[in-house]
C-alpha positions as CSV (number, residue, x, y, z in Angstrom):
1,X,146.2,-240.7,27.2
2,X,144.9,-241.6,23.7
3,X,143.0,-239.3,21.4
4,X,139.9,-241.3,21.9
5,X,140.2,-240.9,25.7
6,X,140.7,-237.1,25.3
7,X,137.5,-237.1,23.2
8,X,135.6,-238.9,26.0
9,X,137.0,-236.5,28.5
10,X,135.8,-233.6,26.4
11,X,132.3,-234.9,26.0
12,X,132.1,-235.4,29.8
13,X,133.2,-231.8,30.3
14,X,130.6,-230.5,27.8
15,X,127.9,-232.6,29.4
16,X,128.9,-231.3,32.9
17,X,128.7,-227.7,31.5
18,X,125.3,-228.4,29.9
19,X,123.6,-231.2,31.9
20,X,120.1,-230.5,30.6
21,X,121.4,-231.0,27.0
22,X,123.0,-234.3,28.1
23,X,119.6,-235.4,29.4
24,X,117.9,-234.4,26.2
25,X,120.5,-236.6,24.3
26,X,119.7,-239.5,26.6
27,X,122.6,-239.4,29.0
28,X,120.8,-239.5,32.3
29,X,123.5,-239.4,35.0
30,X,123.3,-235.6,35.6
31,X,119.5,-235.4,36.2
32,X,119.6,-233.1,39.2
33,X,121.8,-230.5,37.6
34,X,121.3,-227.3,35.6
35,X,123.9,-225.1,33.8
36,X,125.9,-222.8,36.0
37,X,125.6,-219.4,34.4
38,X,127.6,-217.6,37.1
39,X,130.9,-216.0,36.0
40,X,132.8,-218.3,38.2
41,X,131.0,-221.3,36.8
42,X,131.8,-220.3,33.2
43,X,135.4,-219.6,34.1
44,X,135.8,-223.1,35.6
45,X,134.4,-224.6,32.3
46,X,136.9,-222.5,30.3
47,X,139.8,-223.6,32.4
48,X,138.8,-227.3,32.1
49,X,138.5,-227.0,28.3
50,X,141.9,-225.2,28.1
51,X,143.5,-228.1,29.8
52,X,142.1,-230.7,27.5
53,X,143.1,-228.6,24.4
54,X,146.7,-228.3,25.6
55,X,146.9,-232.1,25.9
56,X,145.4,-232.6,22.4
57,X,147.7,-230.0,20.9
58,X,150.7,-231.8,22.4
59,X,149.8,-234.9,20.4
60,X,151.7,-235.0,17.0
61,X,149.1,-235.7,14.3
62,X,151.7,-237.3,12.1
63,X,151.8,-240.2,14.5
64,X,148.1,-240.9,14.4
65,X,146.0,-243.0,12.1
66,X,143.4,-241.3,9.9
67,X,140.5,-241.8,12.4
68,X,142.4,-240.3,15.3
69,X,143.7,-237.4,13.2
70,X,140.0,-236.5,12.5
71,X,139.1,-236.9,16.1
72,X,142.0,-234.7,17.2
73,X,140.9,-232.0,14.8
74,X,137.3,-232.2,16.0
75,X,138.5,-232.0,19.7
76,X,140.4,-228.8,19.0
77,X,137.6,-227.2,16.9
78,X,135.0,-228.0,19.5
79,X,137.0,-226.6,22.4
80,X,138.0,-223.4,20.5
81,X,134.3,-222.8,19.5
82,X,133.1,-223.4,23.1
83,X,135.7,-221.2,24.7
84,X,135.0,-218.5,22.2
85,X,131.3,-218.8,23.0
86,X,132.1,-218.3,26.7
87,X,134.5,-215.4,25.9
88,X,131.8,-213.3,24.2
89,X,129.7,-213.3,27.4
90,X,126.4,-213.8,25.6
91,X,124.5,-214.6,28.8
92,X,124.9,-211.0,29.8
93,X,123.2,-209.4,26.8
94,X,121.2,-212.2,25.1
95,X,117.8,-211.3,26.5
96,X,115.1,-212.5,24.2
97,X,111.9,-214.6,24.2
98,X,113.2,-217.6,22.3
99,X,115.5,-220.5,23.1
100,X,118.5,-218.5,22.0
101,X,118.5,-217.0,25.5
102,X,119.3,-219.1,28.5
103,X,116.2,-218.5,30.6
104,X,113.6,-219.3,27.9
105,X,115.8,-222.2,26.7
106,X,115.8,-223.8,30.1
107,X,112.0,-223.6,30.5
108,X,111.6,-224.8,26.9
109,X,113.8,-227.8,27.1
110,X,112.9,-229.1,30.5
111,X,109.5,-230.3,29.4
112,X,111.1,-232.5,26.7
113,X,112.8,-234.7,29.3
114,X,111.3,-238.2,29.5
115,X,110.7,-239.9,32.9
116,X,111.3,-243.6,32.6
117,X,112.6,-244.5,36.1
118,X,112.5,-243.1,39.7
119,X,115.8,-241.4,39.4
120,X,114.5,-239.4,36.4
121,X,111.5,-238.2,38.5
122,X,113.8,-237.3,41.4
123,X,116.1,-235.4,39.0
124,X,113.2,-233.5,37.4
125,X,112.0,-232.3,40.8
126,X,115.5,-231.3,41.8
127,X,115.8,-229.3,38.6
128,X,112.6,-227.5,39.4
129,X,113.9,-226.7,42.8
130,X,117.1,-225.4,41.2
131,X,115.4,-223.0,38.8
132,X,115.5,-220.0,41.2
133,X,119.3,-220.2,41.5
134,X,119.6,-220.5,37.8
135,X,117.3,-217.5,37.1
136,X,119.0,-215.4,39.8
137,X,122.4,-216.1,38.3
138,X,121.2,-215.1,34.8
139,X,119.8,-211.9,36.2
140,X,123.1,-211.1,38.0
141,X,124.9,-211.6,34.7
142,X,122.5,-209.2,33.0
143,X,123.3,-206.6,35.6
144,X,127.1,-207.1,35.2
145,X,126.7,-206.8,31.5
146,X,124.8,-203.5,31.8
147,X,127.5,-202.1,34.2
148,X,130.1,-203.0,31.6
149,X,128.2,-201.5,28.7
150,X,127.2,-204.8,27.2
151,X,123.6,-204.0,26.8
152,X,120.7,-206.2,25.6
153,X,118.3,-205.0,22.9
154,X,115.3,-203.2,24.4
155,X,112.7,-204.7,22.0
156,X,113.8,-208.2,22.8
157,X,114.0,-207.6,26.5
158,X,110.4,-206.3,26.4
159,X,109.4,-209.4,24.5
160,X,111.0,-211.5,27.2
161,X,108.8,-209.8,29.8
162,X,105.8,-210.5,27.7
163,X,106.9,-214.2,27.2
164,X,107.1,-214.8,30.9
165,X,104.0,-212.9,31.6
166,X,102.1,-215.2,29.3
167,X,103.8,-218.2,31.0
168,X,102.7,-217.0,34.4
169,X,99.1,-216.2,33.2
170,X,98.4,-219.9,32.4
171,X,99.6,-222.0,35.4
172,X,97.0,-224.7,34.6
173,X,98.6,-225.2,31.2
174,X,102.2,-224.9,32.4
175,X,104.6,-226.8,30.1
176,X,106.6,-227.8,33.1
177,X,103.7,-230.0,34.1
178,X,104.0,-231.9,30.8
179,X,106.5,-234.6,31.8
180,X,104.7,-237.6,33.2
181,X,106.2,-240.9,34.5
182,X,106.1,-243.5,31.7
183,X,104.0,-246.6,32.3
184,X,106.0,-249.2,34.1
185,X,108.6,-246.7,35.2
186,X,108.2,-247.6,38.9
187,X,107.5,-244.0,39.8
188,X,104.9,-243.1,42.4
189,X,103.0,-240.9,39.8
190,X,100.6,-239.4,42.3
191,X,103.4,-238.4,44.7
192,X,105.5,-237.0,41.8
193,X,102.6,-234.9,40.5
194,X,101.9,-233.5,44.0
195,X,105.5,-232.5,44.6
196,X,105.9,-231.2,41.1
197,X,102.8,-229.0,41.4
198,X,103.9,-227.8,44.9
199,X,107.3,-226.8,43.5
200,X,105.8,-225.0,40.5
201,X,103.4,-223.0,42.7
202,X,105.7,-222.3,45.6
203,X,109.2,-222.2,44.0
204,X,109.2,-221.9,40.2
205,X,106.5,-219.4,39.5
206,X,107.7,-216.9,42.1
207,X,111.2,-217.2,40.7
208,X,110.0,-216.7,37.2
209,X,108.1,-213.7,38.4
210,X,111.2,-212.2,40.0
211,X,113.2,-212.8,36.9
212,X,110.5,-211.2,34.7
213,X,110.2,-208.2,37.0
214,X,114.0,-207.8,37.1
215,X,114.1,-207.8,33.3
216,X,111.2,-205.3,33.2
217,X,112.7,-202.9,35.8
218,X,116.4,-203.3,35.6
219,X,117.2,-204.6,32.1
220,X,114.8,-203.4,29.4
221,X,115.2,-199.7,30.3
222,X,118.9,-200.0,29.6
223,X,118.3,-201.8,26.3
224,X,119.7,-200.7,23.0
225,X,117.3,-199.3,20.4
226,X,116.4,-201.0,17.2
227,X,119.0,-199.1,15.2
228,X,121.8,-200.5,17.4
229,X,120.9,-204.2,17.5
230,X,124.2,-205.6,16.3
231,X,127.3,-206.7,18.2
232,X,129.3,-203.9,16.7
233,X,127.5,-201.5,19.0
234,X,128.9,-203.3,22.1
235,X,132.4,-202.8,23.7
236,X,134.6,-205.5,22.1
237,X,131.7,-206.4,19.7
238,X,133.8,-206.7,16.6
239,X,136.1,-209.2,18.3
240,X,133.0,-211.1,19.6
241,X,131.5,-211.3,16.2
242,X,134.8,-212.6,14.7
243,X,134.9,-215.4,17.2
244,X,131.3,-216.3,16.6
245,X,131.6,-216.1,12.8
246,X,134.6,-218.5,12.9
247,X,132.9,-220.9,15.3
248,X,129.6,-221.1,13.3
249,X,131.2,-221.3,9.8
250,X,134.5,-223.1,10.6
251,X,136.1,-220.9,8.1
252,X,138.2,-217.7,8.2
253,X,136.0,-215.7,5.9
254,X,135.6,-212.1,6.9
255,X,132.3,-210.3,7.4
256,X,132.9,-208.4,4.2
257,X,133.5,-211.6,2.2
258,X,130.4,-213.3,3.7
259,X,128.3,-210.2,2.9
260,X,129.4,-210.3,-0.7
261,X,128.8,-214.0,-1.0
262,X,125.2,-213.4,0.0
263,X,124.7,-210.7,-2.6
264,X,126.3,-212.9,-5.3
265,X,124.0,-215.9,-4.4
266,X,121.0,-213.7,-4.6
267,X,122.0,-212.4,-8.0
268,X,122.5,-216.0,-9.2
269,X,119.0,-217.1,-8.2
270,X,117.3,-214.6,-10.6
271,X,117.5,-216.9,-13.6
272,X,116.0,-219.8,-11.7
273,X,113.2,-217.7,-10.4
274,X,112.4,-216.5,-14.0
275,X,112.2,-220.1,-15.3
276,X,110.0,-221.5,-12.6
277,X,108.0,-218.2,-12.2
278,X,107.3,-218.2,-15.9
279,X,105.6,-221.6,-15.7
280,X,103.6,-220.8,-12.5
281,X,102.7,-217.1,-12.9
282,X,103.4,-216.4,-16.5
283,X,106.1,-213.9,-15.6
284,X,109.9,-214.1,-15.1
285,X,110.1,-210.7,-13.4
286,X,111.5,-211.4,-9.9
287,X,109.7,-208.6,-8.1
288,X,106.4,-209.8,-9.5
289,X,107.1,-213.4,-8.6
290,X,107.9,-212.4,-5.0
291,X,104.9,-210.2,-4.8
292,X,102.6,-213.0,-5.9
293,X,104.1,-215.5,-3.5
294,X,103.8,-213.0,-0.6
295,X,100.3,-211.8,-1.3
296,X,98.3,-214.6,-2.8
297,X,95.9,-215.8,-0.1
298,X,95.7,-219.2,-1.8
299,X,99.4,-219.7,-0.8
300,X,98.6,-219.6,2.9
301,X,97.4,-222.3,5.2
302,X,93.8,-222.7,6.2
303,X,94.8,-223.8,9.7
304,X,97.4,-225.6,11.8
305,X,96.1,-229.1,11.0
306,X,96.6,-228.5,7.2
307,X,100.1,-227.3,7.9
308,X,101.0,-230.4,9.9
309,X,99.5,-232.8,7.4
310,X,101.6,-231.3,4.6
311,X,104.8,-231.6,6.6
312,X,104.1,-235.2,7.5
313,X,103.3,-236.0,3.8
314,X,106.5,-234.5,2.6
315,X,108.6,-236.4,5.1
316,X,106.9,-239.7,4.3
317,X,107.5,-239.3,0.6
318,X,111.2,-238.5,1.2
319,X,111.6,-241.6,3.4
320,X,110.2,-243.8,0.6
321,X,112.7,-242.4,-2.0
322,X,115.8,-242.1,0.3
323,X,117.2,-245.6,-0.2
324,X,118.0,-244.7,-3.8
325,X,120.2,-241.9,-2.6
326,X,121.7,-243.2,0.7
327,X,123.3,-246.5,1.5
328,X,123.1,-245.8,5.3
329,X,119.6,-245.0,6.6
330,X,118.5,-244.0,10.2
331,X,116.9,-246.7,12.2
332,X,113.8,-244.6,13.1
333,X,111.3,-242.5,11.2
334,X,111.0,-238.8,11.7
335,X,108.1,-237.6,14.0
336,X,106.3,-234.3,13.2
337,X,104.8,-232.2,16.0
338,X,103.6,-228.6,16.4
339,X,105.9,-226.2,18.3
340,X,104.4,-226.0,21.8
341,X,101.8,-223.2,22.0
342,X,103.6,-221.4,24.9
343,X,106.8,-221.1,22.9
344,X,105.4,-220.6,19.4
345,X,105.1,-216.8,19.2
346,X,108.9,-216.3,19.6
347,X,110.0,-219.6,18.0
348,X,111.4,-220.1,14.5
349,X,109.1,-221.4,11.7
350,X,110.5,-224.9,12.3
351,X,113.2,-226.7,14.0
352,X,114.4,-230.3,14.6
353,X,115.2,-232.0,18.0
354,X,117.4,-235.0,17.6
355,X,116.5,-238.3,19.3
356,X,117.5,-239.1,22.8
357,X,120.1,-241.8,22.7
358,X,118.4,-243.8,25.4
359,X,115.2,-244.1,23.3
360,X,113.1,-241.9,25.5
361,X,112.4,-239.3,22.8
362,X,112.2,-239.8,19.0
363,X,113.8,-237.4,16.5
364,X,111.1,-234.8,16.0
365,X,110.5,-232.0,13.5
366,X,108.6,-229.2,15.2
367,X,106.6,-227.0,12.8
368,X,105.4,-223.7,14.1
369,X,101.6,-223.5,13.7
370,X,101.2,-220.1,15.4
371,X,99.2,-217.8,13.1
372,X,99.2,-220.6,10.6
373,X,96.9,-218.6,8.2
374,X,99.7,-216.1,7.8
375,X,102.4,-218.7,7.0
376,X,103.6,-219.7,3.6
377,X,102.4,-223.0,2.2
378,X,104.9,-222.9,-0.7
379,X,107.9,-223.3,1.5
380,X,106.5,-226.2,3.6
381,X,108.2,-228.9,1.5
382,X,111.7,-227.4,1.4
383,X,111.5,-226.8,5.2
384,X,110.4,-230.4,5.8
385,X,113.2,-231.7,3.7
386,X,115.7,-229.5,5.6
387,X,114.5,-230.2,9.1
388,X,113.5,-233.8,8.6
389,X,114.3,-236.1,5.6
390,X,116.9,-236.1,4.1
391,X,118.1,-233.2,6.3
392,X,118.7,-233.0,10.0
393,X,116.9,-236.2,10.9
394,X,119.1,-238.2,8.6
395,X,122.3,-236.4,9.5
396,X,121.9,-236.2,13.3
397,X,120.2,-239.6,13.8
398,X,122.8,-241.5,11.6
399,X,125.6,-239.7,13.5
400,X,124.2,-241.0,16.8
401,X,124.3,-244.5,15.4
402,X,128.0,-244.5,14.4
403,X,128.9,-246.6,17.4
404,X,132.4,-247.2,16.1
405,X,133.3,-243.5,16.6
406,X,134.0,-241.8,19.9
407,X,130.8,-240.2,21.4
408,X,132.2,-236.7,20.8
409,X,132.4,-237.4,17.0
410,X,128.8,-238.5,17.0
411,X,127.4,-235.5,18.9
412,X,129.8,-232.6,18.1
413,X,128.0,-229.4,17.4
414,X,129.3,-228.0,14.1
415,X,126.8,-225.5,12.9
416,X,128.2,-225.2,9.3
417,X,128.0,-228.9,8.9
418,X,124.6,-229.4,10.5
419,X,122.9,-226.5,8.8
420,X,124.9,-226.7,5.6
421,X,123.7,-230.3,5.3
422,X,120.1,-229.2,6.0
423,X,120.3,-226.6,3.2
424,X,122.0,-229.0,0.9
425,X,119.1,-231.4,1.5
426,X,116.7,-228.9,0.2
427,X,118.5,-228.8,-3.2
428,X,119.1,-232.6,-3.0
429,X,115.3,-233.1,-2.6
430,X,114.9,-231.5,-6.1
431,X,117.4,-234.0,-7.5
432,X,115.4,-236.8,-5.8
433,X,112.2,-235.6,-7.4
434,X,110.5,-234.8,-4.1
435,X,108.9,-231.4,-4.8
436,X,105.3,-231.9,-5.7
437,X,105.0,-229.0,-8.1
438,X,106.6,-225.7,-9.2
439,X,105.0,-223.8,-6.4
440,X,107.0,-226.0,-3.9
441,X,110.0,-225.5,-6.1
442,X,109.5,-221.7,-5.8
443,X,109.5,-222.4,-2.1
444,X,112.9,-224.0,-2.4
445,X,114.2,-220.9,-4.2
446,X,112.6,-218.6,-1.6
447,X,114.4,-220.6,1.1
448,X,117.7,-220.2,-0.8
449,X,117.0,-216.4,-1.0
450,X,116.4,-216.3,2.7
451,X,119.7,-218.1,3.5
452,X,121.6,-215.8,1.1
453,X,119.9,-212.9,2.8
454,X,121.2,-214.2,6.1
455,X,124.8,-213.7,5.0
456,X,124.0,-210.1,4.0
457,X,121.8,-209.2,7.0
458,X,123.8,-211.0,9.8
459,X,127.0,-209.2,8.7
460,X,125.0,-206.1,8.1
461,X,123.6,-206.0,11.7
462,X,126.7,-207.2,13.5
463,X,129.6,-205.8,11.5
464,X,128.2,-202.9,9.5
465,X,125.8,-201.3,12.0
466,X,122.6,-201.9,10.2
467,X,119.3,-201.1,12.0
468,X,116.6,-203.7,12.5
469,X,114.5,-201.9,9.9
470,X,117.3,-202.0,7.4
471,X,117.5,-205.8,7.9
472,X,113.8,-206.3,7.6
473,X,113.6,-204.1,4.5
474,X,116.4,-206.0,2.8
475,X,114.8,-209.4,3.3
476,X,111.4,-208.0,2.2
477,X,113.0,-206.8,-1.0
478,X,114.7,-210.1,-1.8
479,X,112.5,-212.9,-0.6
480,X,108.8,-213.9,-0.6
481,X,108.8,-214.6,3.1
482,X,105.9,-213.1,5.0
483,X,106.6,-210.1,7.1
484,X,105.7,-211.9,10.4
485,X,108.3,-214.5,9.7
486,X,110.9,-211.9,8.5
487,X,110.6,-209.9,11.7
488,X,111.0,-213.1,13.8
489,X,114.0,-214.0,11.7
490,X,115.7,-210.7,12.1
491,X,115.2,-210.8,15.9
492,X,116.7,-214.2,15.8
493,X,119.8,-212.9,14.0
494,X,120.1,-210.2,16.5
495,X,119.9,-212.7,19.3
496,X,122.2,-215.3,17.9
497,X,125.1,-213.5,16.1
498,X,126.8,-215.6,13.4
499,X,124.6,-218.6,13.6
500,X,122.6,-217.7,10.5
501,X,125.9,-217.5,8.5
502,X,126.4,-221.3,8.8
503,X,123.6,-222.4,6.4
504,X,124.7,-221.0,3.1
505,X,128.4,-221.2,3.9
506,X,128.1,-224.9,4.8
507,X,125.8,-225.7,1.8
508,X,128.2,-224.0,-0.6
509,X,131.2,-225.9,0.9
510,X,129.4,-229.3,0.6
511,X,128.4,-228.5,-3.0
512,X,132.0,-227.5,-3.8
513,X,133.4,-230.7,-2.2
514,X,130.9,-232.8,-4.1
515,X,131.7,-231.1,-7.4
516,X,135.4,-231.6,-6.9
517,X,134.9,-235.3,-6.0
518,X,132.7,-235.8,-9.1
519,X,135.2,-234.2,-11.3
520,X,138.0,-236.3,-9.9
521,X,136.1,-239.6,-10.2
522,X,134.2,-239.0,-13.4
523,X,132.0,-242.0,-14.3
524,X,133.1,-243.7,-11.0
525,X,131.4,-241.0,-8.9
526,X,128.6,-242.6,-6.9
527,X,126.3,-240.0,-5.2
528,X,124.9,-242.6,-2.8
529,X,128.5,-243.4,-1.6
530,X,129.3,-239.7,-1.4
531,X,126.4,-239.1,0.9
532,X,127.4,-242.0,3.1
533,X,130.9,-240.6,3.4
534,X,129.6,-237.1,4.2
535,X,127.2,-238.1,7.0
536,X,129.0,-241.3,7.9
537,X,131.8,-239.6,9.8
538,X,129.8,-237.5,12.3
539,X,129.7,-233.7,12.2
540,X,132.9,-232.3,10.8
541,X,134.4,-228.8,10.4
542,X,134.4,-227.9,6.7
543,X,138.2,-228.2,6.2
544,X,138.2,-231.7,7.8
545,X,135.2,-232.8,5.7
546,X,137.1,-231.6,2.6
547,X,140.1,-233.8,3.6
548,X,137.9,-236.8,4.3
549,X,136.1,-236.7,1.0
550,X,139.4,-236.1,-0.9
551,X,140.9,-239.2,0.7
552,X,137.8,-241.2,-0.1
553,X,137.9,-240.0,-3.8
554,X,141.6,-241.1,-4.1
555,X,140.7,-244.5,-2.8
556,X,137.8,-244.8,-5.2
557,X,140.0,-243.9,-8.1
């Protein structure tokens, strides 16, 4: 079996394990399936992945060409990361109101599925019918985790109860009613709606109610307090965190090393703050700059519409300038939408959903307009450049369009690469002249501060035993981010250990790789060509990316 065939076998295994994700990506042959969260289901996935890994490891890389060597490395990294994710048993204790937990994630992603033919409509109805079994399996895993001492966090479990209570309180505005058959789909729309609404009323809502009640009665009372939110407070938690840290960063840096890197980056930002803050506020004192950014009412949005207009304007500007910095451009523009209202209270400030490869959904930047008047306008441009252009929209959409690569290479989930590129894009946007003023540039610095804080706080929570309040206080002291967003961020870090490390680690690696290539090539270095190499090979672990760029630089020389 060739390496390309092993890559195809792996992507099939990953799609079988996460069929809803496959649908979101535009692969529509698993429409009636949902993830099997039972212990037996996860064990079967692990065994299948182990078998593919053994066959990939048996292939001598010395006998492969450059493309297949990269593909083999990606296969092994993807399998190790996924097996480690299963090994840490997150479904047991990840109980929160955002899409970092399996139950809210399923109900959040299902409404994003397009219906363009009868099989899609039938599959959607089958998935609705399958939600009780999925929710029951998740509840059983919560119980097993509690019995083993792998406890959720009480605050987040209570937020989950509130999340599903809100969902059940508004059945007429149920997000699961959002998917509609597309015109010309051949679907009996009236019949589909009738069966959908019957399933929601008779099957889905009662199941959600049972899950909500189980969390309220059987899970939340066992939850850890706010001063024990990290993995280090769980049995085996240090090992769990080591696995997740390696998977998200694709490096072997220790929590202590990552913690110190965060502190060093924060210290290095002080001079930049002083220069820009002096022009904007007439002071170079960091604490005063942060105070002004946090408290000035003129730096908040009037309403959701203003927030969305600013995001769309920033992305359109970036699309106009991008051809000067990229030889390869995505075939579609980035769409901007508000985070759906039902999800917004527990959702991040912004996120990006890549296009469906069947064309049923465009690449979309979701901006959170919940309590818009409390959100920072100064960070809007840097966030738009990160999530949209030239950030995730460019990197993820271009990857999908690399049809000469195995599908796995185009769709691999490599957090350090994806999020490192997004954070790199925020700084690149300054080189591209995209920031409209120094206020927006302060927003860029503030976002840098937040990502540096993530290194400190994530390791603080999960390796050093920090309390939630310690984490909140540290970010308040070192960023201009509003408290409402800081508290949401900290709850996110508690819910998704290690994920927040990927941003700054990946950015620093991409910057280091670029600097070394520029030094090696001198006047022959072409930043446009560099960008095409970085995002023209699909998502790569940091070590593999380093090798790819070094090889490219040698050829250029």
